Each structure stands twice: as structure tokens, then as C-alpha cells.
N, C-alpha and C positions, 0 to 999 in steps of 0.2 A: 498835775495841776491843769485842769481844764480851763479854757477861756472861750466864752461864747459871746460873740459880737453879732448884733442884729442891725441891719440897715433896713429901715422901713419907710414907706412913702407917707404914712400917716403920722400925725402928732399923737404922742402917747403921754397921758397924764401920769403923775407920780404913782397913784394907787394902782393903775394898770401895770406900770413898770414893776412895782413891787410884787403883784400877783404873778406876772411872767417870771420874775426872778425865782419865786418859790417853786413854780412849775419846773423851771429849768433845773433847779437844785434837786428836785425829786427825780427827774430823768437822769441826771448825772450819777445819782446814787445807784442807779441800775447798771452802771458800767463797772466791770470787775476792777478792783483796786483804786477806784476813783470815788470821791465824796464831795459833798457841798462844802466841807471844811476848807478845801483848797480851791474852790470854784471862784472864778472871776467872771462877771457878767457886765456887758456894756451895751447900751442902746443908742443908736443913731436914728433919731426919728425925724419926720418931716423932711425927708430927703427926696431927691429926684432920681428915679431909676428908669433907664431906657432899655427896652428889649426889642430886638428885631427892628430897630430904628424908631420905635414908637414909645412915647412917654407912658409909663404905667401909673395909673391912678391908685391902684391897690396892689402893692407888691412888697415882698420881703426877701432879703438875702441873709441867711444865717450862717455865719462862719464859726466852725467849731474846731478849736485847736486842742490837741490832746498830747500829753507827754507819753511817748511810747506808741505801741500798736494796739488796735482795737479790732476785734473780729467783725466781719461785715454784718453779721446778724444784729449786733448791738447798734451799729450805725443805721441799719434799716429800721429797727424799732424806734430809735431816737427820731429819725426823719419823719416817720409816720406820726408819732405822738406830738412832736413840736409843731408839725403842720396843722394838726387838729387844734392845738392850743392857740396858735396864732390866728387860725380861722375863727375860732370861738371868741377870743378876747379882742381881736382887732378887725374882724370881718374882712380879712384878706383871704381870698379863695386859695385853696390848696394848689391849684394849677398855676398860681403866681407866687409860690413860695419856693425858694431855692436854698438847699442846704449843702454846704461845702465842708468837708472834713479835711483837716491837715494833721498828720501824725508827725510830731516833733521827735527826732531821735535824741536819746540820752546824750547829754553834753552840749545840747543846743538850746537850752532854756535856762536862764539865770534868774536868781533871786537872792536877796540878802548878801550880795557881793560874791556869790559863787554859783557854779553850775549844778544843776540836778544831775 
């Protein structure tokens, strides 16, 4: 069950959110044992992000939570492609896009009243 949450300094309209959701689903399908079928995506747009004490006009933080472990090569591919997508769709430069992976151990993620 992947969860991708993005925090972005720009306002994102519904159509762009939908396109981003489709792109993220395609990327998740590239992870072994993961699919868009269980993907949850959330957008926090029009946010304020500070880095090095300075307010960033065009920036994004993308938090990716994955149940279980994922090889570094898949994280590297995802980071590269999601950065390209956010740069293209939102005009946020790659050098202002931060991707954070969190691998959730089995028994630490619940749904439908029970743990995975």
C-alpha cells in the first residue's frame, strides 16, 4: 500500500492533480509487488516551504511511504522520474524537489480494522 503525499508551493488545479495522480500511478506500477490498485495520493498545494532560512517560491517535498522494503534502484528511478514530472507539470525546478522514502515494516500499517 503506497502513499504518496506532495507538499508544493504552487496552487495546483484539479486537472493537473489528476494528471499527476496518473503519472504517480504509472511509477508505482514499476515497484515490485506494488500497484496503483492500492495507491493513495494526496496533494498539499499553495504551501510555504523554507529551505536554508529562505522562503522557496517554487519547491516541492514528496513523501513516499511503502509497506515493506524497496531496493535503492527503484527509489532512484522513482526520484528521477517524479522530479521530471513535477518540473514539467508544475515548473518546479529539479533542484528544488525533495523526495523522502519511508519503508513501513509489516504490522505497522492498518486498514479495514486490521494490520497488514
